[in-house]
C-alpha positions in Angstrom: -30.7 34.3 33.5 -32.5 32.5 30.8 -34.0 33.1 28.0 -37.3 32.3 26.3 -36.5 30.7 23.5 -39.4 29.4 20.2 -39.1 26.3 18.6 -38.6 28.4 15.8 -35.5 29.9 16.7 -33.6 26.2 16.7 -32.2 25.4 13.4 -32.2 21.7 12.8 -31.4 19.7 10.3 -32.5 17.8 7.1 -33.7 14.5 8.6 -32.1 11.3 6.7 -34.6 8.3 6.1 -32.9 6.2 6.9 -32.2 7.6 10.4 -34.8 6.9 13.1 -36.2 10.3 14.6 -35.3 10.5 17.9 -32.0 9.6 17.1 -31.9 12.7 14.9 -33.1 15.0 17.3 -31.2 14.4 19.4 -28.2 14.7 17.2 -29.5 17.9 16.0 -30.0 19.6 20.7 -27.1 17.7 21.5 -24.7 19.8 18.7 -26.6 22.5 18.4 -25.4 22.1 22.5 -21.6 22.0 21.9 -21.6 24.8 18.7 -23.1 26.4 20.9 -25.8 27.6 18.9 -27.8 27.2 22.4 -26.2 28.7 25.4 -25.6 27.7 28.9 -29.3 29.0 29.9 -30.6 29.4 27.1 -34.9 27.8 27.4 -35.9 24.6 25.4 -39.3 25.1 23.7 -42.0 22.7 25.8 -42.4 19.2 24.6 -45.5 20.1 22.6 -44.4 22.4 20.7 -41.4 21.6 19.6 -43.2 18.0 18.9 -45.4 20.2 16.9 -43.2 22.3 14.2 -40.9 18.9 13.6 -44.2 16.7 13.6 -43.1 14.2 15.9 -44.5 12.6 18.3 -44.3 14.3 21.5 -43.3 11.0 22.9 -40.3 11.7 21.2 -39.1 15.4 22.6 -39.6 13.4 26.0 -37.2 10.7 25.5 -35.1 13.4 23.7 -35.0 15.3 26.8 -34.6 13.2 29.4 -31.6 11.3 28.0 -29.8 14.6 27.0 -30.9 15.3 30.5 -29.2 12.2 31.7 -26.2 13.3 30.2 -26.3 16.3 31.6 -26.9 18.5 29.1 -29.9 19.6 30.3 -31.6 21.2 33.3 -35.3 20.8 34.2 -38.1 21.3 36.5 -41.9 21.0 37.1 -43.5 24.0 36.3 -40.4 26.0 35.1 -38.9 23.8 31.6 -36.1 22.6 30.5 -33.0 25.0 29.6 -29.7 24.5 28.3 -27.5 23.4 31.4 -23.4 24.9 32.2 -21.3 22.5 30.9 -17.7 22.6 32.3 -14.8 24.4 31.1 -13.0 22.5 28.7 -9.3 22.6 29.4 -6.7 24.4 26.8 -5.0 20.9 25.2 -1.3 20.8 26.1 1.2 19.7 23.6 2.7 16.5 24.7 5.7 16.2 23.4 6.8 13.4 21.3 9.6 10.6 22.5 12.4 10.0 20.3 11.6 7.1 19.4 8.0 7.9 18.5 8.7 10.0 15.7 8.5 9.9 12.5 12.5 8.9 10.8 14.2 11.2 9.0 14.2 8.0 6.2 10.0 8.3 6.5 9.9 11.7 6.0 7.9 13.3 3.0 7.1 9.4 1.2 3.9 8.6 0.1 3.1 6.1 -2.2 -0.1 6.4 -3.5 -2.4 4.1 -5.6 -1.9 2.8 -8.1 1.6 3.0 -8.2 3.6 4.9 -10.1 7.4 3.5 -12.0 9.5 3.2 -10.6 7.8 2.1 -7.4 10.3 -0.5 -5.3 8.5 -2.6 -3.2 4.9 -3.9 -5.1 5.4 -7.1 -6.9 4.0 -7.8 -10.2 -0.2 -8.3 -8.9 -1.8 -8.2 -12.2 0.2 -11.0 -12.7 -1.0 -12.6 -9.1 -3.7 -16.3 -9.6 -6.8 -14.8 -8.4 -8.5 -17.1 -9.7 -6.6 -19.8 -8.0 -6.4 -18.3 -4.8 -10.1 -17.6 -4.5 -11.0 -21.2 -5.2 -8.6 -22.2 -2.5 -9.8 -19.8 0.1 -13.4 -20.5 -1.1 -12.3 -23.7 -0.5 -10.8 -23.4 2.7 -14.0 -21.6 4.3 -16.7 -24.0 2.6 -14.6 -26.7 4.1 -13.3 -24.8 7.7 -12.6 -26.8 10.9 -13.0 -25.8 14.6 -9.0 -25.7 14.7 -8.3 -23.7 11.9 -11.5 -21.4 13.2 -10.3 -21.6 16.1 -6.1 -21.3 15.7 -4.0 -21.3 18.7 -1.2 -22.1 18.3 1.2 -19.2 18.9 3.4 -21.0 15.9 1.7 -20.8 13.6 -1.1 -23.0 11.1 0.4 -26.8 11.2 -0.3 -27.1 7.5 1.2 -24.3 6.4 4.5 -24.5 8.4 5.0 -28.1 7.0 4.5 -27.0 3.9 7.2 -23.6 4.3 10.2 -26.5 6.3 9.6 -28.2 3.0 9.8 -24.7 0.6 12.3 -23.1 1.9 14.4 -26.4 1.8 14.3 -26.1 -1.3 14.3 -22.9 -2.6 16.1 -21.3 0.1 18.6 -24.3 1.5 17.2 -23.4 4.8 17.3 -25.9 7.4 14.6 -26.2 9.9 11.8 -28.3 11.0 8.7 -27.1 11.2 8.7 -26.4 15.2 11.6 -23.6 14.2 9.0 -22.0 12.2 6.7 -19.3 13.9 4.5 -17.2 11.0 4.0 -13.5 11.7 2.8 -10.1 10.3 6.0 -10.0 7.9 9.2 -9.0 8.2 8.9 -5.8 9.9 6.7 -8.3 12.9 9.0 -10.1 13.1 12.2 -7.6 14.0 10.2 -5.9 16.5 10.1 -9.3 17.8 13.3 -10.2 17.2 14.9 -6.9 18.8 13.0 -6.5 22.0 14.0 -10.7 22.5 17.2 -10.0 21.5 18.4 -6.9 22.8 18.3 -4.7 26.0 19.1 -1.0 26.1 22.7 0.1 25.2 23.3 -3.6 23.2 25.1 -2.4 20.3 23.8 -4.5 17.2 25.2 -4.0 13.6 23.3 -2.6 10.9 24.4 -2.6 7.1 25.6 0.9 5.8 23.3 1.7 3.7 20.9 -0.6 5.2 17.5 -0.8 5.1 15.4 1.2 7.8 12.5 -1.0 9.1 15.9 -3.2 10.8 17.2 0.4 12.1 13.9 1.2 13.3 13.1 -1.5 15.1 15.9 -1.6 17.0 16.6 2.1 17.9 12.9 1.8 19.3 14.2 -1.5 21.9 17.1 1.1 23.1 20.2 -0.9 20.8 23.1 1.3 20.2 23.2 1.3 16.1 26.5 0.3 14.6 26.4 0.8 10.5 28.4 -1.7 9.4 29.6 -0.5 5.7 28.9 -2.5 2.6 31.0 -3.4 -0.4 30.7 -5.7 -3.3 31.1 -8.7 -1.0 28.9 -7.6 1.1 28.8 -6.5 4.6 32.2 -5.7 6.2 33.0 -8.1 9.3 36.8 -6.7 9.8 34.8 -3.1 10.4 32.3 -4.8 12.5 35.0 -5.9 14.3 36.9 -2.9 14.7 33.5 -0.9 15.6 32.1 -3.3 18.1 33.6 -6.6 18.4 30.8 -7.9 21.1 27.5 -7.0 19.6 25.0 -9.0 20.6 23.3 -9.3 16.5 23.6 -8.1 13.3 20.9 -7.6 10.8 22.2 -8.9 7.6 20.5 -8.8 4.3 23.1 -11.7 2.1 21.6 -13.2 -0.7 20.5 -9.3 -2.1 21.7 -7.3 -0.2 19.0 -4.2 0.5 19.4 -1.7 -1.1 22.3 -2.3 -3.2 21.8 -5.4 -4.7 25.2 -7.2 -3.7 25.5 -11.1 -2.7 27.9 -11.9 0.2 31.1 -13.5 -0.5 30.9 -16.7 0.2 34.3 -16.3 2.1 32.2 -13.0 4.2 29.1 -15.5 4.9 32.7 -18.3 6.7 34.2 -14.6 8.2 30.7 -13.9 9.7 29.5 -17.2 10.8 33.2 -17.1 12.3 32.3 -14.1 14.6 28.7 -14.5 15.1 30.1 -17.7 16.8 33.0 -16.0 19.1 31.2 -12.9 20.0 27.9 -15.0 21.3 25.6 -13.0 18.5 22.7 -13.7 16.4 22.5 -13.3 12.4 19.5 -12.1 11.8 18.7 -12.7 7.7 16.6 -11.1 6.0 16.4 -13.2 3.0 13.5 -10.3 1.6 13.2 -11.6 -2.3 16.0 -13.8 -2.2 13.9 -15.4 -4.6 14.5 -13.6 -7.8 17.9 -13.8 -9.7 17.8 -14.2 -12.8 21.5 -15.2 -14.1 23.3 -18.3 -12.4 21.8 -20.7 -10.1 19.7 -19.2 -6.7 22.5 -18.1 -3.6 21.6 -20.2 -0.6 20.5 -18.7 2.5 23.5 -17.3 5.0 21.8 -20.1 7.4 22.6 -23.3 5.8 26.5 -22.9 6.3 25.8 -22.6 10.2 26.7 -25.3 11.8 26.1 -23.4 16.1 22.7 -21.3 15.6 23.7 -18.3 15.5 21.5 -17.9 12.2 17.6 -16.7 12.2 15.4 -16.6 9.1 13.1 -13.4 8.5 10.9 -13.7 5.3 7.5 -12.5 3.9 5.0 -13.0 1.8 3.8 -10.1 0.5 6.2 -8.6 -1.8 6.1 -11.8 -3.5 3.0 -13.3 -3.3 0.8 -10.2 -3.3 1.2 -7.2 -0.1 -2.3 -7.4 1.8 -1.6 -11.1 3.1 0.3 -9.8 5.9 2.0 -13.4 6.9 6.3 -13.7 7.5 7.6 -16.0 9.3 11.2 -16.9 11.1 13.0 -19.6 11.5 14.7 -19.6 14.8 17.5 -21.5 16.6 15.7 -24.6 18.4 17.1 -22.4 21.9 15.0 -19.4 20.4 11.7 -21.1 19.9 10.6 -21.0 24.0 11.5 -17.7 24.6 9.9 -16.0 20.9 6.5 -18.6 21.6 6.4 -16.5 25.4 7.5 -13.2 24.4 5.0 -13.7 21.1 2.1 -14.6 23.7 1.8 -11.8 25.3 1.7 -9.5 22.3 -1.5 -10.7 19.8 -1.9 -14.3 21.8 -3.1 -16.1 17.8 -2.2 -15.8 14.2 -4.8 -15.4 11.5 -5.3 -19.3 10.4 -7.9 -19.0 7.2 -5.4 -17.3 5.2 -2.9 -19.0 6.3 -4.2 -22.6 5.3 -5.1 -21.2 2.5 -1.1 -20.2 1.9 -0.6 -23.3 2.8 -2.6 -25.0 -0.3 -0.8 -23.1 -2.9 2.5 -24.1 -1.9 1.7 -27.2 -1.1 -0.6 -28.2 -4.6 2.7 -26.4 -6.1 1.2 -22.9 -7.3 3.6 -21.2 -5.8 6.6 -22.5 -7.3 5.1 -22.5 -10.7 4.3 -18.2 -9.8 7.4 -17.7 -9.4 9.2 -19.4 -12.1 6.4 -17.0 -14.7 7.3 -14.3 -12.9 10.7 -14.6 -12.6 11.3 -15.2 -16.7 8.7 -11.2 -16.4 10.9 -9.8 -13.8 14.2 -10.4 -16.1 13.0 -9.2 -18.9 11.3 -6.3 -16.9 14.7 -5.6 -15.1 16.4 -5.9 -19.6 14.5 -3.5 -21.1 14.7 -1.6 -17.8 18.9 -1.3 -18.1 18.8 -1.0 -22.2 16.3 1.8 -21.7 18.3 3.4 -19.3 21.8 4.2 -21.7 19.4 5.6 -24.4 17.6 7.9 -22.4 20.1 8.8 -18.8 23.6 8.2 -20.7 25.8 10.7 -19.0 22.7 11.2 -16.7 21.7 8.7 -13.9 23.1 4.6 -14.5 22.0 1.5 -13.8 23.4 -1.2 -12.2 25.2 -4.4 -13.7 23.0 -6.9 -10.4 19.8 -9.2 -12.7 18.3 -9.9 -9.1 15.2 -8.6 -7.6 12.4 -5.8 -7.5 13.6 -3.3 -7.8 17.6 -1.9 -9.0 19.8 0.9 -7.7 20.4 4.1 -10.6 24.0 6.3 -9.6 23.2 9.1 -10.1 26.4 10.4 -12.5 25.1 14.3 -13.4 26.7 15.7 -9.8 23.4 15.3 -8.1 22.2 14.8 -4.6 19.8 11.2 -4.2 17.4 13.6 -2.6 17.5 16.0 -4.9 16.7 13.5 -7.7 14.4 11.9 -5.9 12.6 15.4 -5.5 13.2 16.0 -9.4 11.7 12.6 -10.5 8.3 13.3 -8.1 8.2 16.9 -9.6 7.5 14.7 -12.6 5.6 11.8 -11.3 8.0 9.7 -11.2 7.9 7.4 -7.8 11.9 6.8 -6.5 13.4 6.5 -3.5 16.8 8.3 -2.5 19.7 6.6 -1.9 20.6 8.7 1.2 17.0 7.4 3.4 19.0 4.1 3.4 22.2 5.8 4.5 23.5 5.6 8.0 26.9 7.1 8.8 27.9 7.2 4.9 27.9 9.9 2.0 29.8 9.0 -0.6 26.8 6.9 -2.6 24.5 9.5 -5.2 21.7 7.5 -6.3 17.9 6.2 -6.5 16.6 2.9 -6.3 14.4 1.8 -9.2 11.6 -1.0 -9.4 10.8 -2.6 -11.9 8.9 -6.0 -11.6 5.2 -4.4 -11.4 5.5 -2.3 -14.5 4.5 -3.6 -18.4 8.4 -2.9 -20.6 6.2 0.2 -21.8 5.4 1.7 -19.0 8.9 1.6 -17.7 10.0 2.6 -21.5 7.7 6.2 -20.9 8.7 6.1 -16.8 12.8 6.1 -18.3 12.5 9.2 -20.7 10.2 11.0 -17.8 12.8 10.8 -15.7 15.8 11.5 -18.1 13.7 15.2 -18.8 13.3 15.4 -15.2 17.4 14.9 -13.8 18.0 18.0 -16.9 16.1 19.7 -16.1 16.6 19.9 -12.6 20.4 20.1 -13.2 20.3 23.2 -15.8 18.6 25.3 -13.1 20.5 24.7 -11.1 23.8 25.4 -12.9 21.5 28.6 -13.5 20.7 29.0 -9.7 
């Protein structure tokens, strides 16, 4: 039976100055009903009384009552007043089991990347070194001179000027052989892999993945229903002989030939010819991830595998998100001509268009020579930082961890020499404010490698030195506790 409720019994919150009075009253009454403070059957005070008590106009109260009544929260009857309506009971929320494809992969579990980054984050460049002033000037110029073609970007390949600039840049810096029409602009390597996996693979199709290898590729191909075939990596790169034995008729293989992720080795020339021969014989595509091939600190840069490809078996994917800055969200796919139309048709059903203005800015950044100058400058910088990491590691981590002698990329591998597992070392480091990634996050079947990734590109020499000191303390204490336990 409805009970009488006076205006003083309705507790309303303070009225923020920036919110309309009618909106404030509506929210307060609605929330009071939803929270159960105004229960079904409870009678509201007369609109005149509520208005007087809260210093509102009666018209405002009447309008709010009418709105809540139209939404089913209130009921009213002429001469009988207004009261809270009976609301349908919300059904209990059932726990829906997630499909396996939507579960967080074990490789990603427990990872967090707070900002600013801490030594030794492996996936960030030296953001403080990026020429923001130049980029801002180019962006301002593009906005001031924006054309309808840029604002209405509709080519699923991406901005024409960027693709032209990329074709020339990739030919000079990475040895890529392509035309602008073979390039498709994407948000990064992960989108590229997701698109390619869904186009090239049917459920159950075997796909070679490097072991250890990039878990982003593993996720993309698993999502497409592929049968993952782990293929071990040695000092010359992926073992083609092992891949042939395990799945000769695989549909494709994911590779990082210039700087294998995560071990850092470069695929030998002999191994390159081997895998190209296999791809031709099996009718397979090779997806070459050239994620940081620009950064090699000794000898000449290693050209992409695609430069040796005469049968159009190699697809090159790359990104500017690590090369320049992560929030840029621009990458590319260099496709064999036979795949261009298929990828464009599929891409049209995924996101229709690409982001035009950032692409126009990046095109000018490349054409005006800023890209090449930035790479040369950061290459020298990263070489010094890697040298500091390698030298200081011998001082602080002797007998605990041995840093790889490979001089390339944005990160290196520290191999554990103290009997600890990769995950034990990662956890110990995190406890002392050091950010590393365990090697076993990237291993599919192998269990013979123990170590952590150590990024150096984003950190000055002093922070690298301090980070190594803390890492040494972390490993020593963890090892001591393990022995005691």
